[in-house]
N, C-alpha and C positions, 0 to 999 in steps of 0.2 A: 380143572383150571378155569378161572373166571375170565371172561372176555374183558378187554379194556379198550378204551377209545380216546381219541384226541379230537377236539373240536376247536376250530379257530375261526372267528369272524374277521374277515378282511375289510369289509365296509359294513354299513348298516344293512345293505341288501345282499351282500355276497358272503358265502360260508364255504370253507374248505374243511373237510373232515376225514378222519381215518379210524381204522379199527383193526385190532389184532385179536384173533381167536385161536384157541387150541382145544380140540376135543379128542377123546379116545373112543374109537369105534371097533366093533367086532370085525376082524380081518376076513373071516369067511363070508359074512354078510356083504361086505364091500366087494369081494371078488365074485360072488355068485348071485347076489341080490336075493338070496333066500336065507331064512333063519335055519341054522344048523340044528338037526333034531337031537344032537348029542347033549347030554346033561353035563354039567360041570363048567369050569371056567374055560372060556374061549380066548384065543390070542387076541390082544388088543393092539391097535396101531394109533399113533398120534397123527392127527391131521391139523395143519396150520392154515389159517386164512388171513390174508393181508388185504385190507380194503382201503382205497383212497377215493374221495369224491368231491364234488363241487355242487353247490346249489345257489339259486338266486331268487329273491323275492321280486314280484312284479305286480302292478296294480291291474286288477281285472274288473272288480265291482266294489263299491264302497261297503265297508264292513266285512269284506272277505279277504283274508290273507291268502295269497297264492304264491306258491314256490315251485320252481321246476329245477330238476337236478339229475345228476347221473353219477354212477360210481363204477369202479372196476375192481374185481377181486382176483387175486392170484393165490394159488394153493401150493403147499409143500407137504409131501408125504413120502413114505418109503417107496423105493423103486419097484417093489413087488406089486404095487397097484398100477404101474404104468400101462400094462396091457389092457386094463379096463378104462382108465381115465386119461391116458396119454401122459407124456412127460411134462407138459407145461399147460395144465388146464387153467382157463381164465373165464370168468363170467362178467358180463356187463349188464347193468340195470339202469333204466331211466325211470323217473317218477314225476308225478304232478300232484302236489298237495294243496288241499283247500281247508281253511279253518275259518269258521264264523266267529265274529266278535273280535275284541281287541286282545292281542297276545303280546304284550310288551316284554322285552328281554332286558330292560334297564335294570341296573343293579347287579347283573350277573357278570362274573369275570369270564368273558368269552374266551380268553386265552388259556384258561386253566384246564387241567386234566379232569375229565369226567369219568367216573366209574359207571358202566352200564350194566343193568341186570336184564 
């Protein structure tokens, strides 16, 4: 399954974003953290990730685009993985991005759905 995302610019400096992902992983690998020595197909489980975040541009130096942001991701998976990952795993990320040069977003439809690869 391909991940998908939603990106919305609320002002010229503020952005709200989201992402939904679904992957299939080897159940034994997730439970034991080891690759099973058995040959043949292994049982797969689907893991879902739901991310929401916010970021904001700010001026630091001329010619340097600077953005700070954070996101939170919640996961959904079969209850058989609860002993390893807990019943409600959440991850939180903060970031600081620097880009040199001018990176205008004019002409882009900031409220549209974007497909991410």
